[in-house]
N, C-alpha and C positions, 0 to 999 in steps of 0.2 A: 134165271138171273134175277137179282134183286132190282126192282124198278124204283130207284130213289126219286126219280122225277114224279112218279105217281104218288109216292109216299109223302112228298113235299107239297102235294096239292097242285101238281101240274107245272111247278117251277123247278128248274135245276137247282138243287140245294147248295152245291159247292162248285166253285170255279177255282181250280188250283193254278198256282204260279210258282215256279221254282226260280229263286233269284240268288245271285252271288255277286261279290264285289267285282266290279269291272265288267259284269255281264258275260263272263267267259264260262265255257263249259266246265263241269266239275267231274273229276275222275275219282271214284270211290276207291277205298283201300283194296277192294277185291278186283279192281280193274274195270269196273262198269262205268262207262261215260254217261253223264247226264247233261242234257241241254239246259241252260240256265239263262235267264234274262238279267239285266242290271238291277241293282237294289231299287226298290220302288221309291218314288218321290214322296216326301212327307205329306203332300196334299192329296195323294191318291187314297181312295177308300180301301180299307182293310178291315176284315172281320176277325180273322184268327191268324196270329203269327205263330208259326211252328218252327222251332229251331232244331236242326238235326245235330247229332253228335258224331263222334268218330275220332280218328287219329289227329285231326287238325283242330279239334274243339278248344283245346287249351291255348293253342296259338291264336285262335280267333278271339279268345277272351283277352288277349293282350294287344289286339289290333284296334287302335283308337277309332278308325273309321267305322268298323263293324259295331263296336261297343256303343258309340254315339248314335248310330242308326237304330240299333236295337232299342236303346233307351227312349228315343223319340217315338219310334213306331209303337212301342209297348203302351205308351200313354194314349194312343189314338185307336186302339183296338178293343173289341168286346172281350177278348180273352187272349192269353199268351200260353204257349205250351213248349215243352222241350222233350226230346227223346235222348235217353242215355246221357252222354257227357255234354250234350247241348246245354245242360244246366249251367255250365261254366260261363257261357256267354251271357245268359240271363243274369247270373250272379254278378258278373263284372259290370253289367248295365244297371245294377241296383234293383232290378225287378224282383229279386228274391229276398231282399232285405226284410227281416222280421217275419218271414213266411216259412212254412214247412215245405220241404222239397225232397225229391228222390233223385237218384242217379244210379249208374251201374255200381254194384256192390264193391268193385275193386277201386272205384274213384271216390267213395263216400268220405273216407278219412281226409283225402287231399282237398275235396271241396269244402269240408268243414274247417280245415286248417287255413285254407287260403281266404275263405269268406266267412269269418266268424259271426257275421250278422244273419247268416242263413241257418235255419233250424233243419239240419240234414237228418233225414230218417232213413237208416240203412236197410230197413226190412221191407217196406211195401213195394209192390211192382209199379204203382203210380200213386201220386198224391195230388189232390185238388185242394188248393187253399184260395178260396174266393175265385177270381177270374184267372188264376195262374195254375197251370197243370204241369207236372213234371213226371217223367217215367224213368224206370230203371233201364236195363239193357235193351238191345234192339227189338227183340220179340215182345218185350213189355210195351213197346210203342204201339203194337197192334191192339193190345188191351186198352191203352189210352185212347187210341183213335175210335175204337168201338164205344168207349164211354162218351166221347164227344158226339158221336152219331146218336147215341141214346139220349143225350141231353137235348139235342136239336130236333130229332125226329121220332123219339119214343123207343121204348124197350123192344117192341115187336120188330121194328125195322133193324135195330142193332143185332138182334138174335138172327134175323134173316141174313144179314150181311155176314155174320160169323159162320153160319151154315154154308153160305155160298163160297166163302174163303176156305172151307174145310178146317176151320179152327175148332179144336175139340170142345172148348168151353169158353164162353165169355167170362173171364175171371174178374172178380171184384178187385178194386185198387188195393184194399187192405190185405190181400193175400201175400204171403211172404215170397221173397225172391227165390227161396229154396223150399221145395216141398219137404215134408218130413222124410220121405224115402230118399230124396236126393241128398239131403243133408247127412243122412246116415251113410249113404254110399260114398260120400266124400271123406269119410273117416278112414282110419287105418283098416286096410283091406283084410287084416287077419280076422275081422268079424264078418266078412262077406258071407260065408256059409251060414253063420248063425242068423244074420239078417234075412237071408233068403228063406231059411226055415221058419222064422217068425212070420214073415209075410204070407207064408202058406198055411199058417195055423193061427190066424188072428182070433178065431172063435174058440180056440182051445184054452186049456189051463196054461197060462204063461207066467206062473209064479217063478220066483227066483230059483227055487229048488229044481223046477222042471228045466229052466234055462241052463242051470248048472250042469245038468246031465248032458246038455248039448255042447257046452263049452265050460270046462272046469276053471274055477278061480278067475272069472273074467270080470266081475262086477267093477272093481276099482279100475282096471285097465280099460274097460268099456267106457266108463264115465270120462276118463282122461282123453280117450280117442274121439269121442263124439260130443262131449259137452253135456250129455244127459245121462241120468241114471237109466238102467234098463227099463224100469217101470215108466218113467216119463217118456222114453223113446217109444215104448209100446203104445202109450196113450196117444202120442202124436200120430203114429201110424193108423191107429183106429179112428181118430178124428178125421184124418185124411180120407180114409176109405168111406166113412159115413158122409162126408161132404159130397163125394161123388155120387153116392146113392140118393142123397137128398135132392140134388140138383138135376139128376138125370133119370130118376125113376119115380114111380108113384107108390112105392112100398110105404107102409105105415111106419111112423117113427119108432114104434115099439119093435117092429120086425127088423128095422135097420140096426137098432141097438143090439139086438140078439145076434144078428148076422155078423156084426163087427166085433163082437166079444165083450161088449160093455156089461152084460149081465142084466141090466135094467135100464129103462128109459131115463130114470133120474140120474143114474151114474153118467150116462152120456150127456145129459143136460149140464151137469156140473163141469164136465170136461170141456164142453163147448164154451161155457161161460168163462172158464179159466184161460183157454187158449185163444178164443175168437171174440170174447165179450158179446156173444149173441147166443140165443137158445137155438136148438135144432129147428124148431118151428119158424123162428125169425129168419134163419139162414135159408130155409126152403122157400119162404115167401119172397125173399129178395132175389134169390139166384136160381130158382127152378126154371128150366127151359120148357 
């Protein structure tokens, strides 16, 4: 088990408190009941304010008691964060005005329309803009929490917590809400067999003529269904595979480029810069476990 007390130099690093208006228990949409205390008083010490999202988040953003409380408390904390649609309450409290923010991909357009002063970013799994942190959907809240632990206690502790929680990888905030493979899976399923074949032959010749042998006359329809040309889709899949190897293995960059079908280290470097704005070496240095 991760000993956060030892990691924090003998002091308990976090004391959690769940609060709700009226101090009544909260029942989640899945039926889980949570014990909650009343909203903290404005003169009580508070280090981090974390606002949860869910089905009642938009209604909370219209509740003057909650909005005023969140606005006051946000000015008294070291940092403020939200998970999923919890961003609506922070936006209503003016906490996100002029800042970059993330929320669940299904709510991005609504958040941007309702609060035009907020710079909504639909792609990242979480965003840190100064002392304000916001995340995408529920599981992205795990990534945000690990980032907060890393900021407070260091990278090694955050990685140890991730391993203890059996989280596959501590993802960076700039990672997209959809992996390349998931984005393609969400497309018209008529390309499902071709997609599976591509994933099994990433190191092979995947030129258009070869792909055409697998699915005739698909190029135009594929772009319409996925939003990417076949070449760009393959590039994204290769970058995704290379990211995993860079962060989880000690293979040399040149070997990873060959294994993932880039042909050369320079080709992989250009793809990383185009899609991630980072070189493979920089990505490994930042995210290797």
